[in-house]
C-alpha positions as MATLAB code, in Angstrom:
seq = 'XXXXXXXXXXXXXXXXXXXXXXXXXXXXXXXXXXXXXXXXXXXXXXXXXXXXXXXXXXXXXXXXXXXXXXXXXXXXXXXXXXXXXXXXXXXXXXXXXXXXXXXXXXXXXXXXXXXXXXXXXXXXXXXXXXXXXXXXXXXXXXXXXXXXXXXXXXXXXXXXXXXXXXXXXXXXXXXXXXXXXXXXXXXXXXXXXXXXXXXXXXXXXXXXXXXXXXXXXXXXXXXXXXXXXXXXXXXXXXXXXXXXXXXXXXXXXXXXXXXXXXXXXXXXXXXXXXXXXXXXX';
ca = [
       0.150   -0.004   -0.425;
       1.480    3.188   -1.161;
       0.769    6.539    0.259;
       1.118    9.992   -1.306;
       3.549   12.151    0.339;
       1.954   15.986    0.945;
       3.766   19.182    1.053;
       2.569   21.797    3.429;
       2.785   25.327    2.020;
       3.205   28.136    3.961;
       2.446   31.694    2.758;
       4.955   33.801    5.071;
       8.154   31.558    3.537;
       8.309   33.471    0.591;
       8.216   36.882    2.945;
      11.104   35.806    5.250;
      13.363   34.649    2.381;
      12.883   38.491    1.289;
      14.553   39.697    4.074;
      17.559   38.503    2.961;
      17.424   40.064   -0.107;
      18.403   43.679    1.959;
      20.660   41.823    3.900;
      22.320   40.342    1.022;
      23.013   43.878   -0.421;
      24.510   45.351    2.561;
      26.523   42.525    3.078;
      27.592   42.816   -0.710;
      28.637   46.414   -0.164;
      30.223   46.176    2.506;
      32.565   43.511    0.782;
      32.836   46.259   -2.193;
      34.288   49.128   -0.102;
      36.464   47.068    1.570;
      37.992   44.323   -0.695;
      37.492   46.691   -3.793;
      39.986   48.848   -3.317;
      42.611   46.508   -1.816;
      41.465   44.511   -5.167;
      42.160   47.626   -7.318;
      45.631   48.161   -5.297;
      46.969   44.780   -6.122;
      46.171   45.264   -9.615;
      48.364   48.350   -9.886;
      51.342   46.134   -8.410;
      51.162   44.492  -10.798;
      49.483   46.507  -14.026;
      51.901   47.352  -17.282;
      49.420   49.560  -18.846;
      46.225   50.736  -17.974;
      43.964   53.522  -18.970;
      40.500   54.415  -19.360;
      38.324   53.336  -19.989;
      39.441   50.039  -19.620;
      38.457   47.761  -16.587;
      41.341   46.307  -16.286;
      45.227   46.110  -16.866;
      45.850   45.512  -20.417;
      49.220   43.973  -19.629;
      50.815   42.855  -16.721;
      54.382   42.377  -15.324;
      57.049   43.061  -12.434;
      58.803   45.756  -13.761;
      57.650   48.104  -11.372;
      58.389   45.631   -8.750;
      62.108   45.702  -10.336;
      62.045   49.389  -10.183;
      61.063   50.107   -6.814;
      63.591   47.668   -5.347;
      66.544   48.923   -7.584;
      69.494   51.121   -5.651;
      68.095   53.793   -6.407;
      64.568   53.305   -6.101;
      64.811   54.388   -2.607;
      62.184   51.750   -1.549;
      65.125   49.119    0.275;
      66.833   52.563    2.377;
      63.386   53.884    2.935;
      62.058   50.316    4.437;
      65.119   49.710    6.265;
      65.091   53.522    7.877;
      60.962   53.041    8.855;
      61.640   49.371   10.638;
      64.571   51.153   12.320;
      62.600   53.888   13.157;
      59.879   51.719   14.748;
      61.861   49.374   16.662;
      62.971   52.256   18.655;
      60.020   54.111   18.844;
      58.938   50.561   20.693;
      61.533   50.567   23.150;
      61.521   54.242   24.017;
      57.560   54.124   24.522;
      57.633   50.610   26.617;
      60.461   51.988   28.666;
      58.167   54.896   29.560;
      55.358   52.936   29.698;
      55.760   50.624   31.770;
      56.896   52.079   34.945;
      53.885   54.873   34.222;
      51.345   51.875   33.747;
      52.339   49.993   36.821;
      52.351   53.325   38.573;
      49.005   54.593   37.184;
      47.426   50.837   37.458;
      48.590   50.076   41.183;
      49.084   53.533   43.095;
      46.663   55.406   43.634;
      47.930   58.793   42.547;
      45.625   61.947   42.551;
      44.719   63.190   39.416;
      45.220   59.751   37.666;
      42.228   60.322   35.224;
      43.795   63.634   34.511;
      47.554   61.779   33.810;
      45.905   59.743   31.140;
      44.005   62.055   29.387;
      47.329   64.321   29.219;
      48.847   61.820   27.072;
      45.974   62.165   24.363;
      47.478   65.672   23.992;
      49.329   64.852   20.942;
      45.983   63.569   18.925;
      44.240   66.394   20.288;
      45.504   69.232   18.421;
      46.135   69.476   14.773;
      49.490   67.066   13.596;
      50.396   70.019   11.053;
      50.458   72.578   13.149;
      52.607   70.892   16.164;
      54.618   69.369   13.562;
      55.820   72.506   11.851;
      56.698   73.996   15.604;
      58.726   70.937   16.668;
      60.576   71.302   13.378;
      61.598   74.247   13.935;
      62.806   73.695   17.550;
      64.498   70.528   16.184;
      66.310   72.953   13.577;
      67.756   74.953   16.442;
      68.894   71.901   18.340;
      70.575   69.754   15.362;
      67.793   67.095   15.509;
      65.377   68.110   12.387;
      66.713   65.342    9.270;
      67.593   62.885   12.138;
      66.693   59.471   13.350;
      66.754   60.276   16.986;
      64.502   63.421   16.018;
      61.697   61.440   14.076;
      61.951   58.437   17.011;
      61.276   61.603   19.432;
      58.268   62.386   17.320;
      56.975   58.969   17.131;
      57.260   58.197   20.895;
      55.092   61.251   21.382;
      52.290   59.726   19.242;
      53.033   55.903   20.425;
      53.377   56.932   24.194;
      49.373   56.862   23.942;
      48.943   53.674   22.832;
      51.633   52.384   25.243;
      50.549   53.725   28.877;
      47.025   53.268   27.988;
      47.461   49.650   27.442;
      50.724   48.911   29.882;
      48.135   50.629   32.351;
      44.921   48.161   31.814;
      47.477   45.173   31.235;
      48.470   45.745   35.046;
      45.318   46.553   35.931;
      44.069   43.300   35.119;
      45.946   41.359   37.253;
      45.492   40.597   40.802;
      47.291   43.198   43.205;
      47.347   39.858   45.749;
      49.213   37.600   43.381;
      52.628   40.260   44.047;
      51.309   40.597   47.622;
      52.065   36.863   48.017;
      55.324   36.810   46.294;
      56.413   39.637   48.959;
      55.095   37.513   51.664;
      57.653   34.757   50.751;
      60.287   37.168   50.926;
      60.485   38.225   47.290;
      61.317   42.234   47.021;
      59.313   44.508   45.205;
      61.276   44.174   42.392;
      61.502   40.338   42.261;
      57.845   39.971   42.391;
      57.288   42.291   39.592;
      59.723   40.637   36.791;
      58.758   37.242   37.905;
      55.316   38.108   38.822;
      53.242   41.019   37.881;
      55.460   41.830   34.612;
      55.038   38.077   32.796;
      51.164   38.101   33.397;
      50.992   41.805   31.968;
      53.243   40.690   28.930;
      50.690   39.527   26.563;
      49.254   43.111   26.831;
      52.477   44.962   26.518;
      52.782   42.951   23.255;
      49.999   44.136   21.850;
      50.418   48.048   23.051;
      54.265   47.420   20.877;
      52.402   45.841   18.153;
      50.213   49.657   18.092;
      53.030   51.194   18.670;
      55.242   49.846   15.787;
      52.198   50.341   13.350;
      51.622   53.566   14.393;
      55.033   54.499   13.448;
      55.522   52.601   10.542;
      52.479   54.794    9.100;
      53.078   57.644   10.529;
      54.011   60.298    8.155;
      53.686   64.206    8.996;
      56.043   63.623   11.597;
      58.236   62.228    9.397;
      57.712   65.003    6.828;
      58.576   67.801    8.905;
      61.290   66.493   11.515;
      63.104   63.142    8.855;
      62.848   64.418    5.316;
      64.596   65.115    3.111;
      67.637   63.633    4.947;
      65.872   60.237    6.932;
      63.469   58.864    3.578;
      60.842   56.389    5.271;
      58.015   54.384    3.155;
      55.529   57.093    4.294;
      57.298   59.711    2.115;
      57.927   57.220   -0.501;
      54.219   56.796   -1.215;
      53.272   60.468   -0.670;
      56.063   60.798   -3.542;
      54.583   58.367   -6.046;
      51.267   59.674   -5.555;
      51.870   62.984   -6.099;
      54.116   62.020   -8.842;
      51.009   59.641  -10.702;
      53.209   57.144  -10.498;
      50.448   54.598   -9.428;
      52.846   51.426   -9.658;
      55.326   52.894   -7.050;
      52.685   54.067   -4.752;
      50.764   50.916   -4.821;
      54.097   48.319   -3.937;
      54.980   50.765   -1.329;
      50.969   50.528    0.154;
      51.615   47.279   -0.183;
      54.673   46.774    1.691;
      52.809   48.795    4.236;
      49.947   46.673    4.293;
      51.339   43.038    4.617;
      52.741   44.053    8.417;
      49.630   45.568    9.526;
      47.656   42.683    8.343;
      50.010   40.773   10.160;
      50.268   42.165   13.268;
      46.764   42.815   14.408;
      46.119   39.436   13.608;
      48.635   38.666   16.471;
      47.150   41.444   18.263;
      43.861   40.041   18.598;
      45.120   36.758   20.161;
      47.348   38.392   22.469;
      44.833   41.546   23.553;
      42.265   39.740   26.259;
      38.697   40.984   26.889;
      40.020   41.566   30.419;
      42.660   43.729   29.786;
      40.874   45.773   27.022;
      37.634   46.249   29.542;
      40.144   48.060   31.950;
      41.626   50.268   28.880;
      40.512   53.869   30.282;
      39.594   53.135   33.695;
];
C-alpha cells in the first residue's frame, strides 16, 4: 500500500526569504568597499599598461617591482629606516610606559584620570601646526633630519597606546598575586619581574605592536622632522602618489599593508577581553 507524500506550504516563507535581499545587498556593499580598494591596489602592483576606459590592465608584469627595489629606487633605504625608527620607537615607548602604567594601575595617584588624558594631548591638536613648530625647535638643536629626532616625534604618539594599554594590562592582574610573592620573601623588584611582568606581557606585546604600526604609518611627523635626510616608506608613498606613479605607490602601500594585517592578527591573540575592559579605567 502506497501513500502519497503531502507537502505543506507556508504563505510566510516567500516573505521571510525576502528579508535576506536587503541583508545581501548590505553585505555585498560592505565587501565591495572593503575589498574593492584592496583588489585595485593589487592590480596596480602588477599593471604594466592600464588606462581609461579599460576596467582591467592591458598588460601585466613586475617591472615596477624591479624599479622599486633597484638601488636608486629608494624602497630598500626607506624600508630600512622605517623599521629602525619603528623598533626604536617601541623600545623608548615601552621603557616609559611600563613604569608609568604600573604606577597608574597600582598606586592611588591624585588626578589619575587627568594624567591619562594628558597622553591624548598630541592627538587632540592638528598635527600640521604641532609638527611645524617641532621642526623649528629641532632645527635649532640639530635634531631635524636625524633618526633620533624622528623617533622622538613618533614616541609622542606611541605613548598614547603604550601607556593606556600598559595601565590596563597591569590593572587586570590581581594585586594579591604580587603580595603573595612579597610574603614569601621576594623583594618588590623581584615580585614585579617574576610575577607581574610575565602576566602583563600579552598586553605589553599588544601595545608594542600598536606603537610599531603607528610609527610605520606616521607621515606628517616623518615629513616635517625627517625629510629629506631620513627617507621613510610613507614619504616614498606620498611622492609616488603625488607624481601619478600609481604602480610605485601601490607597491609601497602593499609593503605597509602586509605587516599591518599580520600584526593585527597577533594583537587579536594577545589582547584579551579583561585587558580591553580596563582600558581608560
